[in-house]
N, C-alpha and C positions, 0 to 999 in steps of 0.2 A: 504494500501500500503505499503509495508516494501523494503527498499535498500539493494541490493545485501549485500554491507560491512555488514549492522547490522545482515544480516541473517548468515554470517559467523562468526561474531565476538557473537552470539549467536546460535548456530545450534538450538537449543531446544526450539526457538521462536516457531518452527512448530509445536510441539505436545502443545502448549499452545490454538489454537483455530481450526488451520486449516486441513479442509476437503475437500477443494479444493483450488488447488493451481494452477496459471494462470503465466504463463512465456512471460512476454509482448513482445511486437513488439519495435523498435523503433531505429533500428539502434547500437546497444547497442556497445561501444568503436568506435565508427566512421566505424565499420565494419572491422577493421583493420584487417591484415593479410585475414580474407573471411568471409562470414556473421556469426556472432555466436561464433564465433571459442572462443574470450576470454573469453568471459561470463562461457560458459562453462568450461573452462579450470580452471577458480577459482572458480566452484563449485565442478569441480574432483580432485583438488589437494588441498583440505580445509578439514577441519575438518565438513563442511556440506555433503560433499558424503556420507556417514555413515548413517546420518541422513535423508535425501532423499530415500537412500533404503531403512532405515524401513521406510518411510511413504510409499509409493510405494509397500513393503509388506503385510501392514496392510489394502491394498483395498481402500486407499483416492485417488482421483480423482485429473488428473493433465490434462492440455490441454497448447498449444502452439502457437499462431497466430503469424505468417508471420516473425520477427526477434526471439520472442518464440520457434518455430518450425523449425529454422535454428540450434536455440541451443541445442534444443533436439535432432536433427539427430546427431551433434556433441558427444550429450554425449548417444545414442545411445537406449536413452529411450523406441524405441519399437523396441527388440532387435531380430533378425531372429533367425541367426547359435549360435550367442554368447551374453553374457549378458547384464544388463545396465552398463553404464562405458566403455565398451571395442570400441574398435575401431570402427568408425563410418561405418554403412553398406550401409547406403546413403548418398546422399548426395542434396545439391541444388547449382546448379550453375548459372551463367548470364543468365538473359533471353537470348533467340537466337536473339529478337529484338536487341539487343543490347545497349537498352536504359531503364530507368525506366519505370514503366507501373503503372498508377495512372487512376484505372477503376470503374465504381461503379456499373457494371451491369453484373456480371459476375454469373453463373449459374452452380450448380453442382448437379450431380446423387450422391444418395448413393447408392454405391453397395456392402455393405457389413454391416451390422447391429450387428455385433458381439458386437462391443463397447453401452455401457449403454446411453452412449453422443447423441447416431443418433438412437434411438428407436422410432418406427412410422414414420422415415422422411425416404421420397422418392424421393423430388427435394427441393433444395433450390435457391430461387432466388433473383436474383440483391442483390447480396453480392458482397461490394468492394474489391480490389485488390490496395496494392501500395508497390512493391518492385524491386528493380533492380536484384536480386538473386534468382530467383524462380522455374527455369530448375531443376523439379523432375530427379535424375537418380540413377539408380543402376545396377549392373552387372546383367548378364540374370537367373544365378545361384540363387543370391537375391531375385530376382522379381517373378522369380518362385514362391517359398518359403512364401512369401510375399503373392500372390494367395493362394498357398496352404491352409496358415491359415486365409486366410479372414481378412488380415491387411489392404489391399489397400481399403479404405474406399470410397474415394471423387473424384469422376471425372467430369472434365469441361465438360459441354454438350453446346449445341446451345440453344436459348431462347425459341424453338420448343420442346426441348427437345431430340433432335438428338445427336448424338456422336460428340463432337467437331472434332475430328480426326484429331488433330495438326493444325487445322485452326487457323488462327490469323483475329482477338484477339477474338475469343470464346475461346482460350487459350491462353494465355495471354504470357505464356512464352517459348513454345512449350516443355513442360514437356511431357518424357515419357511414353507412352499410355494415357496421359491427365490428370498424376495424382496431384490432387489437394490437397490429404491430406489421411495419415493414422491413424488406430486408433487399439487399442487393446481392451479388455474389461474395462478399466480405464482409460486407456491413447488416450487424442486426439490431434494430432499433424498434424496441414494445413497453406496453404500460405495465403487462403482470411481472411477477416475478417470480424466474424459474429458478434463480440462486436461493430462495428458501422452501424449495419442492426437490431436493436433491436427494434425499433418504425417504422412504414410504413411511418413516414414524414424523417426519415434518410435514405430511399431508392430513387435510381435515379428514375426520373419518377412517383412520388407518386402523382403528383396533375392530369396529364393524368389520371393515373387508377382512382381515386377519382370522375375526371368527369366521365370517361367511365362505374362506377358501379351505380352511383347517375342516370344515364340515365336509370338503369333497376332497381331503387329504392332502391339499395343495398348502404352499408355506407363503406368507407374504414376501414380494421382495425386497433385497436389502436397500434397491434405487428407486426413487421417485420419478415420475415423468420429466421434470427438469434437468436430471443430469444428462438426459437426453442429447441436450443441445450443447451442453461442454464437452461430452466426450466427440463430441463431431467436430468441434473447437480444434480438439487436440489430435483428431483426427488426419484433418487437413493438412497438417504438419509433417505427417506420416509419408 
């Protein structure tokens, strides 16, 4: 873990060991002005910007979760018409519920396998969310292009696999088209928290699933669905 100020002071730290860079969640700078804005601007208007562009051009991986996703949106890390660090083409705004949504049982469908992060994954079950500004929005022009390029990667669904269709709480923030995340070949940006579901015992309802599996002579898997994403990140470099 490296503090943003340390990276800005010495951007070449990225060259030392980083092949996978994660932008964290956590209400950076108190989400003043709007979510992720100040963190993103500190990168965009510092020497770290050029180093991060080099990092991405070399094919290294980057993911942003929750606040990290909002930061990535402000930096336009998954560009459509313009480039990285151009004006944002997508935004995450206040949840339609008007409140912070803290839920541990969100389900997502992978709708594009363009990204190495999502290779071989069809559905992700019981992934937590915790955000107040998670409602995805883009103009119809941008949205159409996102679909054409296969950049819309994850959508909220019901537990049975059917589309959420904007229904609450399956779509916890009423995001446009139920969009939970975008992904290019090497960059993954999503609102839900796969890092909170890396082991089965981290996922909501694990004791119930354990009992149900035991009745069929089966055991609970050690790993949760969130780990699939991170194993793909490691596999990319193999």
